[in-house]
N, C-alpha and C positions, 0 to 999 in steps of 0.2 A: 548838726543840721543838714538838711538835704543838699545837695550839690545842682540841685535843679536851675539853679538861675544864676551860671557862670555865666559872663557876659561875654565873655571871648570862647566859649565852649571849648575849654583845658584838656575835657575827656580824651579831641583827639583832633580838633580842629581849632584855627583860630581867624576864620574868615566869617564865623556865621554874623547873624543880625544882632544888632545892638537891643537887649531887652530893656529899654527904658524904663517901663514903670509897669508894676502889678497892681491892680485897682483892687487893693485888700488893705483890712486893718491891721495886718499882721505886719507891724513896720519892722521887723528885725529881718522881714522877707522881701523888702522892697529892696532894689538894687540901686547903685547910685547912678544917677545920669553919667553919661559920657562926658566930658567937655569937650566938644568938638563944635566947628562951624558947619552947619549943614549947606548943604547946596543950596542955591536957590532954584526952585522949581517950579514958581508962578508962572500961568501960562506954556508950560511946557506940557509937550507928551510924554508921561514918564511909565516905563515899563516894572511890570511886576509878575514874578512866576510863582503861583503857589502849587509845591507838591503835596498829595494828597496820598493818604494810606487811610484803611479802616476796615474795623471787624478781622485784623488778623487770627485772632483766635489759635494763638500760640503755635500757626503753622511757620514754625523758626525755621525747620529742617525741610528740603525739597519732599514731597510725597507724590503717592501715584491717586489719580482718579480719573475716570472718562469725563471728560469737557462735555458739557452740555451743547444744543445748539446755539444758545445763545452767546454762549463762550467760544463757538466756532466764528460766527456773527463779529465778535471783538478780538478776531484773530489770537486765541489761543486755542492753536489746533490740534488734534489727536495727533498720538506718535511724538509729542514735544516734551513728556512728563520724562524725569519727575518734575512738578511744578511748585513752582512759589519757593518758601525757603528766605530767610530775614539776611544771607550775605547777597543773595542777588539785588533784592532791594536796595541794601546799601550800595551795591554797584550802580544802579539805577539814578537812584537818587545824587550819587556822587559825579556822575557825567551830566544831569541835567543841572546842578548845580554850578558846574564849570561852563555851561551855555547861556547862563541868566546873568541878566545885571542886578538883580535883587530878588532873592528868591527866600520863601517861607514854607517848612515843612509841618504841615496840619495833619494830626490824625483825628478822625472822629469816633474812637474810642472801641471798647472789647478787644484789647489786645490778649487778655487773658481766657483761658480755656477753649480747649479743642484737639489737645494733643498729649500725651501721656510726662511732657516736658512741664506742663503747668501741674498737673496732678501730683509730679513729687518736688517740686521746686516752687510753685505756690505764686508764681508770677515773680519769681528774682530774673531769671534768664529773659522774660518778656522786658522787663525794666531796664535790665543792663543791655539789653541788645538793641532796644529803642535808643536809650541813651548815646551806645556806639555808632548807629547811624545817622547821629545827627538832629533828632528831633526837637523841632522848638517847640509847640504844644502840643497838648493831646485833652481830648472832654473825657470826663468819665463816663465808661459805660456801663452798664447793668452787671456784665459779667465781672467787672473789676471787683464787684463785691460777694464774687462765689463764693473764697475763701476767708468771707468777714469782712466786716470794713475795717477791724483793727487790723488784718491781714495788709487789705490796703493800706493803710497809713505805716506800717510796718517796713514792707516792700519800697512804696515809694521814697520814706526817708532813708533809706538804705542806698537804693540803686536806682534812684530817679533822677535826671540830669536835664530835665523840660518841666516845663510850667504846663501843671494839671488843672483843666479850669472846669468849674460848673455854676454858674450863676445861679441857678435857680433849684441847689440844695444850701439849707442851712443849718449847721450842724453845732452851731451856738447855743441853741437852747436844749440840747442834747445833755444828758447829765450821764451819758456812755463814757468810759473812760479813755477810749481811742478819738470823741468826738474834738476834744481839744485839739489832736493833733491836726486830725482832717482839717479843720476848720483853720489851721495856719498853712495847712499844706496846700490844700484846695480853694483856689483864686477864682473869683467871678469873671474877671475877665484881664487881659496881660496887652500891652503895647510895645510894637517893634519899631526902632528905628533904622529904617533901611535904605543909608545913604541918601537921608533927608525925607525920604516917603515914609510916613506915621502911619501904620497900620494896627488900629485895633482888632483884639480878637475876643469875642463874647463867648463861652460855655454853654451848653444847654445840654444837661446829662437827661435819660430815660425816665418816662413815669410808667409806662404802661407795661414793662416788664418786670417791675421793683415794687410787686405787691407788699413787700414788708415796709415801706414807707407809709401806706395808709393804713395798713392793717396792727390795729392799738395791741391784739394779742401777742404778736409777733414783730412788734414795732421796731425799725433801725435808730430811730428817736431823731431822723430829719426831716426837717422843716420845706416844705415844699414851698417856691414862690411862681406863682403862674409867669407864662414868658410873656404875658402882654403887660406885666409890671416890669419884671426884670429888664427885659431889653431896651425901653426906653430911657430906666434908669441908667444903666450900664454904659450904653449909647453916647445920652447925654455929659456922663463923666468922662468918657473916652475922648470926645468933640471938645471939651473943654479943656483937656491936656493935649489939644492940637494932632489929634486923630484925622487924616485924609479920607479914607476910607475906614469902614468897619465892619466885619466879617462875624457873621455868627457860625460856631464849630458847634454842629449841632449831632446828638446820638438819639433823637427823637422819632426818627424814622421818616421814609420819605412821605406820606401824606401829611404828619405833622408840617414839615417842612414847606410844603406846597401851601399849607395855611397860612403858616407865619407869614411867605413871602407875597400872600395876598392881602393880609389884613394887619401888619403889626408895620411900624416905621421906624426910622434909626440905622438902618445897617444896609449894606450896598449888596453882598450876596451870602448864599449858605452854603458852607462844606459841610456834606450831612455822612450819616450812615445809620445802621442797623438792622435796615431791610434787605442785606447783603446784595443788592441791585447795581450793577454798571451800566450807566446809560452815556453815550458817546451820539450826538452831542449832547451837553447837559440842557435839559429843560429850563426856558427863561420865563418867570411868572409876572406880570405885571401887576404891580400894587393897586389895590381899589384904592389908598386913600390919596397918595401924590401920582401915581402914574410910572412912578420909576421902574424899571424891568429889572427884576431880580435874578441871576441863574442860581440855579440850585445844583450843586455837583454831589455825587454819587459813584463813587469809583469801586464797587464793589466789595469782595471779602475775601478770606482765608489766603490771602496774601497771591490771588492769583494776577493783581494789576494794579498799577500805578496812575493817578491821575495828576497830569502836569495842566494848570489852566494861567494861560498868559494873559494878562491882563492890562489895558492901557489905559490911564487916570492923568487927568489933565483939572486941576484946581477942584480936588475933591471928588468928582465926576467920573465913572466910569465910562469909559468913550467903546471901548470894544474888547473882544472875550477870545481866544481860542483855546480850542481844548485839544488833547491828545490822552490817550489812554497805552499805557504799555504794558503787555502781557508779559507774566515772568514765568518765563519755561527754562527749560534745558540749556537750549543757545545761548542764554544771558551768561555771561562771566559772573564769579563769587568776590566780593570783595575780601581780601585776604585776611584785613583786621577781623573783622566780623567772623570768617572763618575760625581764627583761630578762638576766639574768644567761644564760639559754639562749640568748640570740639571738646573744650573742656565738661561740657551738660552731655555732647555723645558720650565722651568717655565713660561718664559717671553712669549713663542709663544703661550702657551695653554690659557694666559690670552689675547691674544691679538687677537688670532683664535681658532675657532673650528676645527682644523685640521681633526679630526675623522667625521667631519658631512658629511652626507653619500647625495650625488646631483644625483645619476643615479645607474642604475645597468647593468653590463656587462654579457649576457649571454654566451659568450665565449671571449677569450683574444681578446683585441682589439690591431692589430698590428701596428706599426709605419713603415715597410717595405713592399710592396706588395709581395705574395706570386712568381709571376713571374716577379719580378725586375721593375714592372710599378706601378702605382695607389694602394693606402694600404687604411685601413679600417682608421686610426687616419687621415692620411693625408686628403682623401675625406672629412671627419669629420670637419678636420681646416679649409678648403678651401672654403666649403659651408658655415659653419659659417661664415667667414669674408665676404662672397659675399652676403649673404641674408640678413646680420644684418641690423636693421633699420636706415637709415642714412645715411649707405654705400650704399647696395644696387646697384652694378656694374653688367656690363656683366658677365666680366670674374675675377677669380682670382687664382694668383699662388703664392705660398710659399715654403721656401728652406725645403726640406725632413729633414735633421738634425738640425731644430729648433724643432723635435719633438724628443726627448731624450729617451724614453723608450715605450714599449707597456705598455698597461693596463689590468692587470689581470683578468679574469672571477669572477665577486664576485659585491659586493659594490663597487661602485666607490666613494671615500672620496674625499676632498678639497686638502688633502696630495697628494693623488695619482696624481692629475692634477696637482701638483705644480712639484713632480716628475719627469712626463712626460713632461710638459711644463714649463721649469725653468726660459724660458727667457722673461723679461718685453718689449716685440717687442708689436708697435701700428700699426695699420691697414693707410695704404697708400696709397691714390686714385691717378691714372692718366690717361690720356689718350696717346693710342700707334696707331701708323699707324697699317694699315694691314702688311705691310712691317717688323715693328717693332715686333710685334707678330711674324711673321718667324723669325728673327733674335733671339729674346728671348727665343723660343724654338729650333732652332739650336744649340743656347749656350746651354741648357737643355742636348741635346743630345752629345754634345762634352764634357760637365763635366760629365757626367752620364757613355761614354766609357770608359775613365779611371778609373772608379769605377765598372768595371763588369756590365757594362750594367745595372745598378741598379739606376732607376730615383734617380736624384738630386734635383726634385722640385714634390710638388702636386697641383692639379690644379682643377679649378669647372669651369662649362661653358661652356668646352672645351676637345677636345679628338684630339690625332693623334700619329703616328706610329712615334717611335723614333728609327731610324736608326744608331745605335752604330757604325756599320761600316765604314760608310760617313761621321758619325757626323753631321747628319742634319734630321730636322723633315720634316714630310710631311702628306698628307690625315688628314688635318689641317681643325675642324670641328667645329665652333662655334655657341651653341645655336643650332642646325640641320640644320645649312647651312653652307657652305665650304667658308676657309677664303676668304676674298676680300683683296685683296692686296693695294688697294685704298680705304679702309673703314677704320672707325676710332671706334675702343674701349673701353670701360671704362675700368679699371683695378684695382683691390683691390690687395697689396700685403704687404709686412711686410717693416716696415722701415729698419730694416739691408741691404738686399737686395737691398731696394731701395736707398739706399746710397751707393752702388755699393759693398756690402757686398759679399764674395763668387765668386766675379767676374763678377759679373751682371751690367756691364759697360751700356750697352743698358737701363737699369732702369735706373743708375746716372744718365746720361744726358739728361734725359727726366725733360724737363721743367715747364710742367704742374701737379707738384708733390703737395698732398694735404695730411699731416699727420693728421690726424683726432683724433689723442691722445687717440684711443679708445684701451683697450687691447686685443689683439688677445687672452691670456689665460682666461678673461673673458667673451667673446663672444663663445668661446668653452663651457665655463660651463655653459653660457646660452642656449646654443642648448643642452646639455646633460640632464639640467634639464628641457626644453619643453618636449625632446621626452623621456626620462627616462631608457629607456630598449631599449639597442641598443647589434648587430646591429637591425635592422627592414629595411623593404623594401626602398630602395633609400637612408638609410643613415646609414654612417659607414661601406659601404661594398664597397669591389674590385668591379670594374663595367667594368674594362677595357677601363680607359677614355686616359691610356698610353700604349703603345702596345710597348714594346722592341723589337728589333729585331738586333742579332749579325752579319748577313750575309743581304749585300748592298740589299737594299731592294727600295728606294726612286729613282724615274726615274728623 
């Protein structure tokens, strides 16, 4: 049985909040309520501290990157690296708990995927370390399914010492063998008794990035329950059990969180993630039905920040909030118990990989996003590497921009750098597209990009086009020096994730000529870097205007 519902956090602490009830039909997983007399809190101002992490993406070890302008504005400054690391997070959490009267540590999901430790251990290190730092509850993120739903069940059963929540996922109707396990392990909600203050937490998992939930040909077998149905249901259940306040722990993304705060009733605040943004102070949204003001907290990603939200509650009403965002940099001490745990994995990785092996040199920062919102340095490098790789050698290539997760800083390019930038184990899939399908494909890129500030959501090789975000279409499409022939046929290299319909690429998913080469995209990029060594250079890892984004109507 999973260790996740230990009432006294026997993994390492004995002062954690009492998890008095998990709202689940899985009776064997519901802990017994503690026999104690809660303090009388009626009419009193009661303080609560919520400690928040989100979207750690396997950044369990400190790592180097160039902080952005936004990071600098939030006091994560240049020259303070290496940044992040779960041991530093553990130290900050322990320090802040010691200052709080009542505290609850919540995580908004996606602790999996983003560094080589996940590629090798499939989430074991993430769940063990999150348990070690005293996490109370996490919502299921979309990347928790990256190594399969069965892997999520297995890793959580063996190593999870916290509540795992997702009220909008129903596994019960699935016939998949892992579904029964997840139906037991993933709870819709949980309630915590914090020295007499009862706090209910409802989990909301992501839907927009889990195309396999809806896609019958690649279905995960999960029945989706809409937020407007599940939140009132779970909230009523928690209120009936004595909840003073109800928190929605979300991995739906900021826009969806704002919409929930505006339109759905029954909860008091949202602790969110998925879009990798940190906002200080948190926005407060007025609910259109009740007039209640709902704080929406997002504390960033990649182990760069930890949020602390201090709340004053009286008779079930939040009277005030105060928020602090703590940057995680080299000046933060490390929790020695967490260091000891992570040393096990570091030693194994050092034995199996030479992560500090230098494979090339960047004369300047190689960026994942284009300066104009079009093609980017790393995007062009990756798409070219896929297209020209021996045995692939197609006419055109296209890959999703978000498959590249980090810039590459100027200086030596190491194997560890590449795994941080390209963590996904995607392979190259080839297929033949008609000219009309190429048009449809690039129209979809324009449509998807228009919802994201007209920043291209794809990177390409062997072609160029104007991305009209105003009309959500592509035009002036040129393939290897010639205008697109709608009646022609073109061989495409892409990644297996979007070939299977990931991120909504239906035009690729329905193609019947697909062939998965099983060639790792990360490996072909490494080979390309080793060939050229010093980047950028003429025609390699440079922005070339392959994608020209326009925000006013252009295409005729």
